[in-house]
N, C-alpha and C positions, 0 to 999 in steps of 0.2 A: 649750411652748417652753422650752428649757434655757438656752443662751447664744447670743445673736445674735453674729455675727462680721462683720468688715469684709473678709473674704476675704484676710486676712493671718494671721500666727500670733499675733495679739494677741486674747485673749478680751475681749469687750465686754459692757457691761451689756445686760440685756434692754431692748427699745425702750421699754417702758412700765413705770412704777413698779408695785409690788405693790398689789393692791386689798384693803382691809380696811374693814369696817363699824365704826362707833363702838362698837356693842355688843360686838363681838369684842375691840376694844382694851381696853375697860373690864374685860371678863372676864379677859383675859390679865394685866392689871395686878393684879387681885385674886388670881388663882390662882398667879401666878409671883412676885409681889413683896409680897403681903400688904397691898396698899393697900385703903382702905375708901372707899365712896361716890365712886367715880372719875367724873370728867366730862371729856370731850374739849372743850376750850375753842375750839381752832382748829387748822388745819393750816398749816404754813409752806410756802412755795414750795420746791421741790427739783427738781434736774435728773433724777434717776432713782431716788431713794429716797423714803420717806415719813417725815415728821417732824411729830409732833403735840404741841401744847402741852396738857398735861393737869393737872388738879388732883385732890387727894384730901383727905379729912377727917383732921384730927389729933385726938388725944385731948382737947386743950384747946378744941376747937370751931373753931379756925382751919383754914385750908386751906394745904397745901403744893403746890408746883408743880414739874413735871418736863417733860422732853422725852422722848417715846416714839419711838424710831427703828426703822423697819422697813427693813432693808437690801434693796437690789435682789437679785433671785434669783441673779444671777451671783456676788455676794459671799457669799451664804448657802450656797453649795455646800460640802460637807465639805472639799474641797481648798483652800478659801479661808479656813478657820478660823484658820490662823496669822496671816493679815492682820488679821482682826477682833481677835484677841488682841493683836496688835502695837499696834493703835489704843488699846486699853484701857490697856496698859502705858505707852504714850507719854503719855496724859492723866494718869495717876498720877505719872509722872516730872515732867511740867511742874508739876503741883500741888505736888509736894514741894519745888520751887524757888520757890514763891510766884507762879507764873504762873496767872492766872485762866482756867480752861477748864471745860467741862462735866465733871462728876465721875461716872465710871461707878458704877453701883449693882449690888450682888450680886443674882443670882437667888436667891430664897428657898430652893429645894431644892438649889441647886448653888452654894455660896459662891465657887467658882473661876471662875464665868461672869459676865460683865458685858455687858448689852445695854441698859442703861437709864441715862439721864443726868439728874442733878439740874439743874434749871433755874437759870441764872445770875440773880442778883438785883442790882438797883441798890444803891449804898451806903446809900440810905435804907431798904432792906429791901423795897422794892416789887418784885413779881415781874414777869417779862416781859423783853422785849428792846428796847433802843433800838439799832437797827442803823444803821450808817454810811450805808446807802442811803437813810435817812429824814431825814438832816440835811445842812446846808450843809457843803461840803468846804472849810472855812477853812484858812488857812495854819497856824494853831495845831493843827488836827486832823491835817493832813498831817504836821506835825512829830512829833506824838504817834504817828501810825501808823508812821513810820520807826523811832522809838525802841522802840515795843512789839514790832515785828517783829524788829528787831535783837536785842532782849533774848531773845525766844523762840528765835530761831535760835542764839544763844549757848548757851542751855540745851540745845537739841537737839543741839548739836555733841558733847555728852557721852553721847548716847543712840544705841543702835543695836538693831536687831531683824531677824532673818532674814526675818520676814514683810513687811518693807518692801523687801527686795531682789527686786524684781519688774518685769516688763515692763508698761508702761502706755502707752496711746496718748496720754495727756495729759502724758507726760514730754517736756519740750522736747528732750531728747537724741535723741528719735525723730521730730523734725519732718519728716524726709524721707518718712515714711510717709504724709504728706498727699497726695502726688502722685496716688494713685488716686482721691482724692475731689474733685479740682479740677473735674471735669466737672459736679459738682452745683451749681456756681456758674453761674447762667444768664447773668449780665451779663459780656460779654467783657472790658470794662475792669477789672472787679473780679477776674476770673480772671487777667488779665495781672499785676495788682498782687500777687496771691498768689504767682504764679510768680517775680516779682522778689524777694520776701521769701525764698522757698526758695533761690534762687540765691545771695543774699547770705549766708544761713546756711551753705550748703555751701562757699562760698569763704572766709568769715571765721572761722567757728566750728569746723568739723570739723577743719581742719589743726592746731588747737591744743587739741583736746578733751582730749588726754592730760595737759595741764598744769592742767586745771581741778579744784580740790578738790571732793570729794563728801561729802555727809552726808545725814541725814534732813531733809526739808523738808516743810512743810505743803502746799505746791504749789497753793494756791487762795485766796490772800488777796484776795478781791474784797469789795466793800462790803456784800454780802449775808451775808458770813461774819465780819463784824467788829462787835463790840458796843461802843457808845459810852456813856460815863457821862452822867449827867443834865445836866452842864454843856455837852454838845454839842461839846466840843473835846478830850476825852481818850479814847483807846482803852482799853477795859477788858479785852477778851478776844477770842479768835479761836474761831470755830466750824467744824465740819465738817472732819474729818480723813480723809475718805473717799478723797481723792486722794493721801494722804501716801505718800512713797517715798524711796528713796535716789537722789539725782541730783546734778547740779552745784550747788554751793552758791549761785552767783550767780543761778540760776534763780528762787529765792525772791523776791529783790528785783525782778528783771525782771517777774515775774508781777504782783506788787503794783503796780508802776508802770504796767503795761499797763492794768489795770482802773481805776486812779486817773486815767488820762488820758481816760477816757470822759466826754463832755459837758463838756470843759474847752476853754478858748481858748489859754492859755499853757502848752503841754505841757512846755516846757523848764523853766519855773518849778516845775511839779509834780515833775519828776524831781529837780531840784536840792534842793528842800525835803525830799523823802523821803530821798534819798541822804545828805544831810549829817547827819541825825539817826540814820539806820540805822548808818552806819559809826562813829559814836561808841560804839555798843554791840557791833558785830560787824565786825571788821577784815576787809578783803578785799584780795586781791592786785591789782596793776596789770593783769595779764592778764585777770582777771575783770571789772574795771571797764571795760576797753577794749571789752568785748563787750556792755555793758549795753544800749545802743541796739538792737543787732542782735537780742538775745534778747527785748527788749520788743516789737519789731514782730513777732517770731516768735510770741510768745504771742497777740497780737492776730490774727495770721493763723490760728493754730491754732483760735481761738475762732470766727471768722467762717466758716471752711471747714467745721468740724464742725457749726456751726449750720445751714449750708446742707444738709449731708447729713442731719442728724437731722430737719430740717423736711420734707425730701423723703420721709422714711419715715413721719412722723407729723404731717401738716399741721394736725391739730386741737390740737396742743400749742403754744400761743402762747408759753409760757415759754421755749421753746428759742430764741426770737428776741429775748430781752430785750436782749442786748448787740450784736445784729447791726449795725444801722445806725450807732449811735454808734461801734462797733468799726471799721467801714469808714472812717468819717470820721477817727477818730484815726490809723488806719493810714496813710491817704493823707497826712495832715499830717506824720507822723513820717518817712515814706519820702522826702518831699521836702526834708527838712532838709539844709543844706549841711554840709560837713566841719567847719567851725568850730562850728556849733551841735551837731552830733553829739558833738564832743569835749567841749563843755561839759556835754552830757547825760550823758557818761561820767565826770563828775567830773574833767575835765581830761586824760583819756587818749584818744589817737587810736585808732580801730579798726584792727585788723590790715590790712595792704595786701592787696588781692585778688590 
């Protein structure tokens, strides 16, 4: 199988991640990167790629740690090489501004090729990841998340690459492409809720789309892609730039808030906390903020609809449903907010009139 499609003009990832044995990974690390005594410590959860935490021996007897990423077959096709190169250049750009990200490593035989990432370390020097998904989402952590995301987006505003100028089903600009997938939602009430979100997007966002600034965005700031410091309240880094593209700038903040709303009670407080610290680092226009609530529910809709579709294609992959039920709950809560609450959610800006 080459590339699975959704019966539209958007290429999609292959339905299942690539399959590799630990021995093959160790062999590749030795032959391509010159590493010695390689060991695969564990595999991280991933939507459609493979990400392995590996270690190798150093000359002084200690061990160094890396992430070995195997891209989905769709991304590995020759025509997608500009996108992979764009990811590497973006990471190096962020690093040059002091933003902590996985650092691409050169392939030994081809210094211009990067497909290997140095593992992030805690300030103490310990290897491994402390992910936001593993800690309590305190107010201090949410404030740090807004600041860190705003700082990264500010740096990204000075970066561009033709490899990110691409069509992608997970781009909120293309939310209307969800219509053919709604029938994969078995529950009628949930299907009606998704239709309501799409209608709101089409009546509030699309008429002003030309007014929304665009830039490169990470496009997937969920708590599985965020590294937290040992204090548990400070965001250290963002992972996984596989969904990065050029899109509306405000989408970045909306996506982050959408995932932060999962398994929370006071969603208005979540939004206000993240937004206040984000805009201290990254200024946004009133028209952008007026759409924040609409785009936040749009991302939740995107997530639960595609989860329903993907699960129908591969019922054995439980990871596809990680955010499904909490996503529906948050979506239902947000869509029922009154105008006053939505305006507060939008940092004081009323949404455009339908």
